[in-house]
N, C-alpha and C positions, 0 to 999 in steps of 0.2 A: 942603385939601391931604391931610390924613390920610384923608378919605373916599376920595379918588381913589386913594391908595396901596392902601387895603384892597380896593377894587374891582378894581384891576389884579392884586393878589395872588390874589384869588378867581378871576379870569378865567384867570390863569396856571395855577393848580392844576387848574381844570376842564379846560383844554386838555391838560395833562399826563396827567390821568386818562383823557381820551378817547383820547389818542394811545397810551398804554401799554396800553390794553385793546383796541386795534384798532378803535375806533369811527370813526376817520378814515381807515381803510384804503381806503375807496371813493374818497377824494379824493387818494390817493397818499401819505398821511402815516401811517406805522405802523412800529413797531420791527421789526428783522430777526428772523425766526423761527429760533431756534437748535436747537429740539427736532426729532427725527426719529421721529415716532410710527410711521412705516411699518416701521422696523427692529424694533420690538417685535412687530409682526405676523409678521415673518420668523423669529423665534426658534422653535427646535424643542425642546420639553420643557425649558425653562430650569430647572425644578425638579429635574431629574435630575443637574445638575452637582454634582460632589463634589470637595471639596478633599482632596488626598492628604497624608499625613504623610510624614516622612523615610523610614521603613521601606518604606511602599508605593511611594514614588518609586523606591527602589533595586530593588524587585521588578520594577517596570515596565521600568526600564533594563535589568535582567538579561534579561528576556523579549525586549526589542528586540534586544539583542546576540545572543541565541540565534537569533532569527529571521533575523538578518543573517549569521550564521556559515555557512561553506561546508557543504554537505550532499552526501551520496553516496547513490545508489540501490543497494541490495543485494537479492539474491534467493537462494533455496535450494530444492532439490527435484529431481525431483518426489516427492510423498508419496502413498501409497495412502490409502484411506478410514480405516483404523484409525490410521495414522500421523498423518493430518491431524487426527483427532479429539483425539489426545493433544497434538499441537502447538497446537491452538486453545486448549485449557485452559491451557497454559503461557504463551501469548501474552497471554491476558486477565489472568493474574496478574502478568506481568513488565513488560509495556509499556503505555503509555497508549493509550486508544482513538483510532483514526485514524492511529496510527503504523505499522500493518501491514495487509496485505491477504492473504487466501488466495484465489487465483484458481483456480477449479475447471474442469478440462477433461476430455475423454474419453480413456481409455486403450483402444486397440483390442485386440481379441482377438488371440491369437498361437498359431500352430501350429508343430510341430517334427517333423523327421524324426528318429526316436528308435530307438536300439538298446539293449537291456537288458530287464529288470533283471538285473544280475550279482550273484553270491552274495558276492563279496568285492572289495575295492579292487584286489587283485592281478589278478583276472580282468578287471576294468575296464581296468587299465593295459595288460594283454597285448593286449586287443582294440583298444585305441587305437593301439598300436604297429603292429598288423597293418594298420589303416586308413592309417596314415602311410606304410607300405610300398607301399600301393596308390595313393598320391597323393591320398588323401581327407582333408580337414581335419575335425577333430572337437573337441568340448568336453565336459568331464566334467559330468555331471548327478547331483545327489544331493538329491532332494526327497522329502518324506513321500509324495507321490502317485505318483511314478515310481520311487523308489529309486535305486540305483547304476546309472547308464547313461551313454550318450554321445549327444550331439546332433550331427547332421550338417547342421544349419542351422535357423534360425528364420524364420518367414514370417507376414505379416499376414493371409493368406487360406489356407483349407484347400486351395483349388485349386492355389495356388503350391507348397505343401508336397508335394502329390501329384505335381506335375510334376517336382519335384526328385527325388523317390523313384524315379520312372520313369527318370530320367536316370542314377541310380546303379545300378540293377539290372544293366545290362550290364557293370558294373565288378566284379561278383561280390558285391554286397550282396544278401543273401537274407532276413535276419532283421529288417530295419528296418521301421518302420511310422510312420504319421502319427498324432500325438497332439496334443490341444489343451493347450498349455502354460499358458494362462490365458484366462479369459473376459473379455469387455468390461467395463470398470469405469471408475472415476473417478480422476483424478489431480489433485493440488493443488500449486500453486507458491506459495511464500511470498515476498512482495515487501514490502520496506521502502523506500518511495519517497524519504524524506528523513531520512537517518541523520546525526544530529549527534554530536559527541564525547560528550555527556552520554548519548544513547541507546545509543551503541556500548558504553559501559561495562556496560549491562544485558544485552547479547547473550550473555554467558557463561552466564546462567541458562537459556538455551535449548539449550545443547549436548547435554544428556541426551536430548532429544526430536527432534533433527535427523537421527537415523538415519544418522550418519556422512556427511551431505551438507552440505559447508561453504558458507558464504556466498560469493557471487561478485558481481562488478559486473553490474548489469542490462544485458541485451543490447538 
């Protein structure tokens, strides 16, 4: 009887070993597989996972809140080449990279129907009054290149300026001439596409190099 019990026990142990190791799977007897080795193959750089401490978690939360905060697009300009160069230096020092853009465009040449130069402001004012009496609009000019004078109109082409001069001659204009007010150049517009409250606080540092051109909402 004892021998039979030992034989049954050995047979039961053998069957359990075969079952637990999947040796009887072909006959439909095997434990349920609970592991999912295919998920391990789907992992992407698991060694790069890092646990954050409390301070780092707060920093991440603050960044998320900043990203979700309302943002405004602001722009200023235009700036000529020299102004844009000074502005770029200030931007690099005051604002983070990617927070601003300097978009460069062309500034067309400009011509003017010009009268002058006059020896004094009084003579300039007297001549302007005479033009007003003739029904001709004018603007004062005072530049190193042209001196004290009057502009009877500005134009983007020399031909248009000459045409205007020809129209004015019959009205008694004799001393006016066409001059080039400026040559073709480059103009830059400053754009801040996503201004947060934190970024807005730093804009005051840019005021000295904005050439009195305030920020406006992007058009």
